[in-house]
N, C-alpha and C positions, 0 to 999 in steps of 0.2 A: 504494500500500500504506500502511496506517495503522500507526503505532507502537502496540504493545500497551499501553503506559503511558497512552495517551490514549483507550482504548476504554472505553465505559461498561459498567456491570455487566450490562446486558441482553444485550450482544453476547457476553459470556462464558457466559451461561446462569446467572448468579448471581441468587438470590432472597434478599432480606434476611431472609425468614422461615426460611431454612435449607433450603428445598425446592429440589430440582433443577428447573430450568426449561429449556426448549429455547432455544438461543441465537437471538437476534433479529437480523435484518439491520440494517445502519446506516441511519439516516434523518436528517432535519433536526435532531432533538433530540440525536442523537449528535454532530453538529457543535457544538451549544451546549455539550455536556458537554466536548468536546475544547477549546473556547475557554476554558471555566472552568478546566480543568487547566493550560492555557497561562498564564492570568492568575495562578493559584496559583503556578506555577513562577517566573514573573517577579517576584512579590512576595516569596515565601518562599525562593527559590533552591533549591527541591527539589520533587519531585513529591508530590502529596497522598497517594497510596497506594504510593509507592515505585516504583523502576524495575522494569518487567516485561519480561523477555526473551521473544523469540518462542516458545520452547519451554515457557514457564511459563504459569500461569493467573493471572487477576487476584486481588488480595488485598483484598477488600472486607469485612473482618470487623468493622471499626469505623470510625466517622467520623474523618477526619483532623483534626488540630488546626487552628484558624483560622490564616491566614497571619500575623496579628499576633503569634502566639506565637513565630514565627521572626524576624519583623521588626517591632519595636514602632512603627515609623513608619507602618504601614498603618492608615488610619482604620477605625473600627468599622463604618461603613456599607459600606465596600468589602469588609470581612470577610464581612458578611452576603450581599452579592451573590455573591461567589466561593463561599462555602459552599453557597448555594442552587444554584449552577450545577453543583457537583460532588457533590451529595448522592447517597448510595447508592440511595435510593429515587426512582424516576422520577417519581412523583406529586408529589414535593417540589421538583423542578427547574422551570426556566423552560419554558413550553410553546412560546413563539415567540421569535424573535430580537428582535422589536419589544418584547416584554415585558422582555427583558434589557437592551436599549438604553435603554428608559425608566428602568429602575432605575439604570443607570449615569449617565444624564443628570441625574436628580434628585439623586443623590449624597446629601450630608448634609442637603439641604433637606427631603427627604421619604424617610427611610431605610426599608428593608424591616424588617418585624418578623420576626426570625429565631426559630424555635422551638427555641432552645438549651436550653430547660427541659424536656428529655425525661428520662424516668426512666432509671435505671441499666439496667433490663432492656431498654429499647429501644436504648440506646447500645451496650451490651456484654452480650449474654445470658449469656455464660460467666462473667461476673464474679459473678453471684449464686451459681453453683455453687462458685466458688473461695472466696467468703466463707463459705458454708455448710461447706465442707470444712475451712477454717481454724478455724472455731468448733468443729467437732466434734473436730478434733485437739487443740485447746487444752483443751476440757472433758475429753477422755480423759486427757491428761497430768496435769491437776489431780486426777482421780480416782485415777490410779496413784500420784501423790505422796501423796495422802491415805491410801491403803491401805498404802503402804510405810512412811511416816514418822510417822504419828500414833500415839500410844500406844493400845493396846487395853485394855479394862477387864476 
């Protein structure tokens, strides 16, 4: 039996686009994901997406912080390898164990290029709605203040 905290998003039926997808069975890429979670836990001393109990579902709503955010001694190249291994999107993860092993062996000599420069909409889709709501509330408060406290002619 696999621990729910080490299951990849596809096994939960999670789709990063917010669509419901049928849960997929475990495969060799699931093992690579679980290895990435194990590395993250060893480096950051916590699970990337939090502890998931058997009666819960996975929480893959935003990418976890890099392990170096919790442990500054983690080198940036290892951050990139681990983040690639535990990415929410299957297409961004390692395809084979050999590919992951090669990235770990190369280490700092030839680091991976992590696509950390993703837009806010890709990292956290709800953030745009929260920002728009905040701006709307602020503008409405300013309008109410202007109508109540500015002198009329």
